[in-house]
MARKOLRO-132855 format. One record per atom (N, C-alpha, C): x, y, z; residue in three letters. Coordinates in steps of 0.02 Angstrom, whole numbers, padded with zeros to 5 digits, always signed. Layout:
<sites>
XYZAla;...
</sites>
This chain:
<sites>
-01655-01519-00249Met;-01619-01467-00270Met;-01668-01397-00331Met;-01639-01345-00307Ala;-01671-01284-00309Ala;-01640-01257-00393Ala;-01705-01245-00408Ile;-01712-01215-00495Ile;-01654-01178-00508Ile;-01622-01145-00457Lys;-01560-01092-00462Lys;-01485-01150-00472Lys;-01523-01203-00418Glu;-01442-01244-00425Glu;-01441-01314-00487Glu;-01498-01305-00501Val;-01498-01343-00574Val;-01479-01297-00629Val;-01507-01265-00622Ile;-01499-01207-00687Ile;-01391-01207-00685Ile;-01383-01191-00636Ile;-01301-01180-00624Ile;-01274-01247-00649Ile;-01292-01274-00613Lys;-01269-01368-00640Lys;-01281-01392-00722Lys;-01324-01359-00737Lys;-01332-01373-00793Lys;-01265-01338-00830Lys;-01268-01262-00836Ile;-01210-01201-00872Ile;-01152-01230-00848Ile;-01154-01265-00797Val;-01083-01300-00809Val;-01081-01337-00833Val;-01123-01406-00835Glu;-01107-01461-00888Glu;-01090-01431-00960Glu;-01118-01402-00993Ile;-01138-01369-01055Ile;-01076-01309-01073Ile;-01070-01272-01004Phe;-01024-01209-01041Phe;-00943-01248-01008Phe;-00920-01272-00984Trp;-00871-01299-00945Trp;-00817-01339-00993Trp;-00862-01384-01040Pro;-00811-01419-01079Pro;-00788-01343-01117Pro;-00841-01306-01150Trp;-00828-01244-01208Trp;-00758-01231-01171Trp;-00746-01196-01101Val;-00697-01169-01086Val;-00646-01230-01075Val;-00660-01267-01091Val;-00583-01321-01083Val;-00571-01314-01147Val;-00618-01325-01183Lys;-00594-01335-01260Lys;-00561-01272-01296Lys;-00593-01231-01283Asn;-00592-01157-01311Asn;-00542-01110-01285Asn;-00563-01092-01193Ile;-00515-01063-01187Ile;-00468-01064-01119Ile;-00448-01142-01111Trp;-00398-01164-01079Trp;-00340-01145-01109Trp;-00360-01170-01180Pro;-00287-01189-01218Pro;-00250-01114-01218Pro;-00280-01069-01211Leu;-00245-00987-01230Leu;-00214-00972-01145Leu;-00266-00978-01106Ile;-00221-00988-01026Ile;-00168-01018-01022Ile;-00158-01081-01049Gln;-00101-01122-01061Gln;-00054-01071-01092Gln;-00046-01050-01154Asp;-00027-01013-01204Asp;+00009-00942-01153Asp;-00034-00910-01128Tyr;-00029-00857-01096Tyr;+00030-00868-01018Tyr;+00010-00956-01001Ile;+00049-00966-00943Ile;+00110-00974-00962Ile;+00134-01007-00989Ile;+00174-01034-01050Ile;+00250-00967-01060Ile;+00195-00945-01101Ser;+00227-00870-01134Ser;+00272-00830-01073Ser;+00208-00809-01028Leu;+00228-00784-00951Leu;+00310-00790-00940Leu;+00288-00879-00918Thr;+00347-00913-00889Thr;+00394-00898-00916Thr;+00412-00936-00979Gly;+00460-00945-01038Gly;+00489-00863-01035Gly;+00465-00801-01027Asp;+00492-00742-01046Asp;+00547-00723-00971Asp;+00497-00762-00908Ser;+00523-00723-00835Ser;+00576-00772-00852Ser;+00579-00848-00847Ile;+00639-00883-00851Ile;+00710-00847-00891Ile;+00679-00829-00968Ala;+00756-00804-00999Ala;+00779-00719-00970Ala;+00704-00688-00954Trp;+00746-00634-00912Trp;+00804-00649-00848Trp;+00789-00694-00798Leu;+00802-00689-00764Leu;+00871-00729-00771Leu;+00870-00776-00832Val;+00941-00789-00849Val;+00988-00746-00885Val;+00957-00718-00950Gln;+01004-00656-00933Gln;+01026-00631-00883Gln;+01001-00592-00822Lys;+01024-00578-00770Lys;+01097-00612-00742Lys;+01089-00677-00739Ile;+01123-00717-00706Ile;+01165-00722-00742Ile;+01164-00737-00816Lys;+01219-00720-00867Lys;+01275-00660-00852Lys;+01240-00635-00860Asp;+01267-00533-00853Asp;+01296-00535-00772Asp;+01256-00556-00729Leu;+01323-00562-00685Leu;+01370-00593-00691Leu;+01367-00667-00719Phe;+01444-00712-00714Phe;+01487-00687-00747Phe;+01457-00635-00802Ser;+01513-00632-00877Ser;+01524-00569-00855Ser;+01518-00533-00806Asn;+01552-00453-00798Asn;+01602-00469-00734Asn;+01583-00512-00713Lys;+01629-00536-00648Lys;+01707-00570-00674Lys;+01664-00615-00709Ala;+01724-00666-00740Ala;+01764-00596-00804Ala;+01714-00586-00837Asn;+01758-00535-00873Asn;+01802-00453-00829Asn;+01805-00451-00794Glu;+01825-00392-00736Glu;+01893-00460-00722Glu;+01885-00505-00711Arg;+01936-00543-00715Arg;+01997-00549-00756Arg;+01953-00591-00819Ala;+01984-00582-00866Ala;+02033-00523-00892Ala;+02032-00472-00876Glu;+02038-00415-00882Glu;+02099-00409-00856Glu;+02086-00409-00772Gln;+02143-00402-00718Gln;+02189-00470-00732Gln;+02171-00513-00742Ala;+02243-00568-00780Ala;+02281-00529-00816Ala;+02227-00494-00903Thr;+02264-00492-00934Thr;+02331-00434-00908Thr;+02302-00387-00884Glu;+02331-00297-00857Glu;+02404-00385-00829Glu;+02378-00411-00786Lys;+02429-00426-00780Lys;+02510-00465-00805Lys;+02479-00484-00838Ser;+02519-00522-00911Ser;+02570-00464-00927Ser;+02516-00404-00955Lys;+02557-00356-01006Lys;+02614-00311-00932Lys;+02598-00307-00877Thr;+02646-00275-00807Thr;+02694-00324-00840Thr;+02700-00408-00823Ala;+02733-00418-00814Ala;+02792-00436-00861Ala;+02763-00404-00921Glu;+02774-00416-01017Glu;+02844-00367-01004Glu;+02796-00296-00972Gln;+02846-00244-00974Gln;+02884-00260-00925Gln;+02889-00283-00880Lys;+02953-00299-00814Lys;+02993-00331-00860Lys;+02982-00374-00879Ala;+03034-00440-00924Ala;+03077-00391-00983Ala;+03032-00354-01030Ala;+03058-00310-01050Ala;+03136-00242-01037Ala;+03095-00232-00973His;+03158-00193-00941His;+03202-00231-00907His;+03223-00290-00895Ala;+03273-00355-00864Ala;+03306-00369-00930Ala;+03364-00379-00888Glu;+03432-00386-00929Glu;+03396-00477-00968Glu;+03438-00463-01029Lys;+03388-00531-01042Lys;+03441-00589-01017Lys;+03404-00648-01042Asp;+03444-00727-00993Asp;+03478-00706-00892Asp;+03412-00653-00875Ser;+03439-00630-00816Ser;+03379-00696-00788Ser;+03374-00717-00716Ser;+03328-00738-00669Ser;+03270-00691-00684Ser;+03296-00626-00670Glu;+03236-00578-00657Glu;+03208-00572-00710Glu;+03218-00584-00779Tyr;+03194-00606-00847Tyr;+03154-00634-00852Tyr;+03159-00711-00836His;+03149-00769-00844His;+03080-00753-00791His;+03104-00744-00753Ala;+03037-00758-00682Ala;+02969-00707-00717Ala;+02981-00652-00738Tyr;+02943-00609-00752Tyr;+02899-00630-00852Tyr;+02923-00652-00882Lys;+02913-00704-00942Lys;+02853-00752-00936Lys;+02893-00785-00865Ala;+02829-00845-00831Ala;+02770-00816-00804Ala;+02792-00766-00790Glu;+02736-00737-00734Glu;+02679-00698-00801Glu;+02714-00695-00832Ala;+02660-00663-00899Ala;+02622-00697-00929Ala;+02651-00784-00963Glu;+02633-00814-00967Glu;+02574-00855-00950Glu;+02576-00863-00849Val;+02544-00874-00815Val;+02481-00850-00813Val;+02488-00764-00812Trp;+02432-00744-00829Trp;+02394-00745-00885Trp;+02432-00737-00961Ser;+02408-00755-00987Ser;+02336-00816-01003Ser;+02384-00871-00969Lys;+02330-00939-00972Lys;+02290-00930-00932Lys;+02275-00863-00886Val;+02222-00871-00828Val;+02169-00823-00872Val;+02188-00782-00900Ala;+02164-00744-00946Ala;+02117-00780-00960Ala;+02154-00811-01024Glu;+02102-00859-01072Glu;+02066-00931-01041Glu;+02087-00950-00993Gln;+02036-00974-00930Gln;+01968-00954-00939Gln;+01966-00894-00912Tyr;+01916-00847-00881Tyr;+01873-00852-00958Tyr;+01907-00822-01002Lys;+01871-00810-01057Lys;+01837-00882-01069Lys;+01870-00917-01068Lys;+01840-01002-01074Lys;+01783-01004-01056Lys;+01793-00995-00976Asp;+01742-00997-00930Asp;+01683-01004-00922Asp;+01687-00915-00952Ile;+01628-00887-00980Ile;+01597-00890-01028Ile;+01614-00915-01077Glu;+01591-00948-01129Glu;+01539-01007-01128Glu;+01590-01078-01061Asp;+01533-01142-01056Asp;+01511-01111-01012Asp;+01517-01085-00955Leu;+01444-01059-00936Leu;+01385-01038-00944Leu;+01397-00991-01009Lys;+01339-00966-01055Lys;+01309-01030-01069Lys;+01334-01063-01098Lys;+01300-01142-01141Lys;+01264-01163-01091Lys;+01297-01173-01041Lys;+01259-01206-00996Lys;+01201-01183-00943Lys;+01197-01112-00947Val;+01131-01074-00903Val;+01100-01070-00979Val;+01112-01061-01039Thr;+01065-01056-01091Thr;+01037-01163-01117Thr;+01076-01192-01090Ala;+01020-01254-01114Ala;+00987-01279-01063Ala;+01006-01242-00979Leu;+00958-01246-00936Leu;+00902-01213-00937Leu;+00913-01163-00967Glu;+00851-01117-00986Glu;+00794-01161-01039Glu;+00841-01163-01102Lys;+00806-01234-01133Lys;+00775-01274-01126Lys;+00789-01301-01068Glu;+00746-01379-01021Glu;+00687-01344-00971Glu;+00722-01305-00939Ser;+00667-01250-00883Ser;+00594-01247-00943Ser;+00604-01211-00979Ile;+00550-01205-01021Ile;+00498-01251-01046Ile;+00575-01316-01088Thr;+00535-01364-01107Thr;+00491-01405-01064Thr;+00515-01413-01007Asp;+00518-01450-00941Asp;+00419-01408-00921Asp;+00445-01343-00907Phe;+00371-01304-00885Phe;+00319-01314-00937Phe;+00328-01299-01001Lys;+00294-01297-01056Lys;+00229-01379-01062Lys;+00290-01436-01055Glu;+00241-01523-01057Glu;+00204-01515-00998Glu;+00213-01495-00920Asp;+00192-01495-00858Asp;+00097-01457-00861Asp;+00149-01381-00898Ile;+00068-01343-00911Ile;+00019-01383-00954Ile;+00043-01425-01014Gln;+00004-01441-01053Gln;-00034-01515-01019Gln;-00010-01572-00989Glu;-00018-01606-00968Glu;-00093-01621-00950Glu;-00100-01577-00904Phe;-00172-01554-00848Phe;-00234-01532-00893Phe;-00274-01518-00891Thr;-00322-01485-00888Thr;-00382-01484-00820Thr;-00396-01425-00816Pro;-00439-01414-00764Pro;-00485-01464-00768Pro;-00517-01496-00729Glu;-00594-01526-00723Glu;-00644-01497-00651Glu;-00703-01485-00678Val;-00760-01467-00646Val;-00814-01530-00614Val;-00820-01535-00561Lys;-00842-01590-00547Lys;-00918-01566-00507Lys;-00990-01565-00517Val;-01041-01508-00465Val;-01063-01600-00472Val;-01070-01568-00394Thr;-01154-01620-00366Thr;-01190-01576-00326Thr;-01259-01640-00318Glu;-01287-01570-00270Glu;-01253-01549-00214Glu;-01231-01563-00200Gln;-01169-01551-00108Gln;-01123-01503-00114Gln;-01109-01495-00199Ser;-01041-01448-00203Ser;-01019-01448-00255Ser;-00966-01382-00276Ala;-00943-01382-00351Ala;-00874-01381-00342Ala;-00818-01424-00363Ile;-00745-01450-00350Ile;-00710-01444-00410Ile;-00681-01390-00429Val;-00619-01380-00475Val;-00550-01405-00440Val;-00547-01438-00492Lys;-00485-01493-00483Lys;-00417-01465-00528Lys;-00370-01422-00550Ile;-00295-01433-00592Ile;-00255-01464-00576Ile;-00241-01503-00599Gly;-00174-01529-00586Gly;-00200-01577-00546Gly;-00147-01578-00477Asn;-00175-01600-00388Asn;-00187-01564-00349Asn;-00195-01514-00378Val;-00224-01463-00344Val;-00322-01453-00362Val;-00357-01439-00280Thr;-00415-01497-00274Thr;-00456-01416-00246Thr;-00522-01384-00288His;-00518-01315-00233His;-00593-01332-00231His;-00610-01321-00169Gln;-00703-01338-00178Gln;-00740-01248-00205Gln;-00769-01244-00228Leu;-00811-01171-00265Leu;-00865-01186-00208Leu;-00865-01101-00189Pro;-00919-01083-00154Pro;-00988-01099-00187Pro;-01042-01115-00144Lys;-01129-01122-00161Lys;-01147-01075-00193Lys;-01188-01083-00252Pro;-01241-01046-00281Pro;-01279-00991-00215Pro;
</sites>
């Protein structure tokens, strides 16, 4: 083995444990933070998208309920037309309330999924530590289940 290879091997043997102990936790924290922010951004976009659609539908149902109430107000009391409009108004009112409830349920489920995803990802990142194996023939870096052959010096 050439002197250059011996020096590189010794540097890796000494330097790598220091990197794993002092630098790798910083990299893990950065990856976790960056991924957590990305997941939060994506979840917010999904919440906004579904909330906007559900809010539009809830508003439409509320408007239809008001329209039916107005028609009932103009109809003759105790007529079949009056009762039909009253029933229609009640149905649209319930539909609007259901949309509002669905929005809240969806937000809770998506928030729970977000927290679970971030926690799972954080655990996955913290579970593994990179390893370097240097032999006379090669240098290999292993992170998790991924192995990469380093170029020869």
